[in-house]
C-alpha positions, 0 to 999 in steps of 0.5 A: 529545460529546468527553468520551466520546472517547479522548484519549491515544495508548494509549486511541486505539490500543486504540479503533482496534484494537477496530474490525474494519476488515478490508478486506472490512468497510471502514474507515468505523468507524475514519474515524468515530472519527478524524473525531470526535477531530480535530474535537473538537480544533478541526481542519479535516477533509475526509471523502470517502466511497466509493459502497460505503458502507464506505470513506472517506478522511479529510484533516485540515488544520492550516494555517500560521498563524504570521503569515508567520514563515519556517520554520527548521531542520527546518521549512525541510526541509518546503518544496520548494526547487525549488517553494516553493509545495509546503509542509508535511508529510503524515502518512499512513497506512491504517486497514484491516487484513488478516483474521484468518481461519485464524489461531490467536490467543492472545487476541481480535485485536480486544481489545487486550491488553498483556503483556510490554511489548507491545500485542497486536491486529490493526492494532497494528503495521500500522498503526493505532498511527501514526495514533492517536498523531497523533490524540492530539496533535491538540490540541497541533498545533491550539494551535501557531503553525505556520510550515508546514502539517501534514496528516494523512490516513487511507486505505482498502484499502491492504491490497488495492488502494491505491486509497484513496491513489490517490483521496487524491492527487486529493482533495488536489489538489481541496483545493489541498493540496500537501505537500512531504514525506510521512511514511508510517507503515508499521512500520519500527521508526522507521527512515527507509526511503527506498525500496521495490520496486513491487508489481504483480499481473495476471491472464491468462485462456486460453479454449479449447474443451472436448471429450472427450479421445478426440476431441482434434482437436475441442477446444482445450487452454487449459492448454497455452497457459497453460503456454506463457505461464507458461514465458515469464513465469518464463524471459524476465521473472523469470529475466532480472531475476535474471540481468541486473538491475538489482541493488541490494544495499541490498534483502534480495533485490537484484533484481526478483522475481515469479512465477505464484503461483495457477492454476486451470483444466480440466474433468475428467481425460478432458476437453480443458480449456476454460479456464485462469486464472493470477495473477501478480505482480512486484516491481520495483526502483523504477528499472524502470517497471512499465508497460514490464514489463506491455507485454512481458507483454501482447505475449506474451499477444497472441501466444498469443491469435493462435495460439489463434485460428489453432488453432480446429478446423474442426469444434469440439465447442463452436461457441459456445466456438470463437467466444470462443477467445483469451487476455487480460491484466488488470492488477489492481494496479500499485503504484509503487515508492519511489525515495528516498535516505537523504540525500533531503529526506524521510528527512533531515527524518525523521532530524532528528525522531528517526527512525533513518537507514538505507540499507536498502531494503525489498521490500514495497510501501506507499502512499509510492510513490503520493505520490512519484509525485504530487510529494512527497518520501516516506519510510516511517517508523513504529512497530512491526516489519513482521515482526509485521504480518499474522500471528497475535498481531500486536503492537507494543512499548510502547517503539515507541509512545513512540518514535513519540510522541516523533517527532510531538512533535519535529515539533510543535516543529519547525513551531511558531514 
């Protein structure tokens, strides 16, 4: 019943923000709404539901249909010069959002509220507004005679794992969709951000043997070995990044960063600790391959694992635990960096459509690196300010909504014959 659907950018933003799609709940309600809106406009949609029943990806297709007319001007930038079969643009974003737990909001985070030229609500900046504006223009994109295809994608769990975007790359390939350019709509105040660091998180576990602390030789102290690992990671990996580079002054922090940011372990103050677990992360410049960093970390964990096994006492206080002694590393999430240029094809196309050119690069991660890894030229460009994302009283300036709508209308004009 399309007559009941929101149709304007503002209506769609408010409708999406009103849906609680925090990652634990899943993004399905927002996908339901977007699917109905695009289908009401006559667009071709492909929905990919996850087995958990809570999450889904949505791919919307506006194929080229201008009777063979060659793209010109900005539209020609949306064709890969080296691989002309790779054509068109992917307008990509996520519709999950971070929780509001423990935050003090002035108004209900899921009841969009306007005041002082701003629209408040969870997801207004990060990043439901972007996809809402694209969806509002679906009838116009459907009616146009397009010289290159335009694709819209909404993904799940960007805020936690980015697995939705990884799955999307496979789904696009299955559909035979090969965009040349990806516009990823994270909040950049409509600046065409060409690059960002990778974001990588890991967990290291150390399993020792519990014993009364007065009987120290019968135990094996897991925290001691965890401390050795923590010292290694900070001194030989993170400090090395800072001291020896590479460095890139286009970033607010010019070198790769990281740290052990969460640790748990131990039994009691008078007990040799049987277990310790540390969570660590590093954010690397895009020219650094995260896998090589992980390989260094893994080598150290394997060295500690061997040392722990060699230190098992002959008469352990817990023989069963003695058989499980060791150290292991579990990579939780490796998110590619984005290694574009302000003069590259994606950023150049975005600027031609009205985005602001910038040579600045950002330290936060996005799905753009995944799309670049899949062969697209990618740029991060979207309404709102990253400073407002994730916090209490998240908002987007109404002027940013207008700027994003102008950007999409420029895209519509550019791809129309």
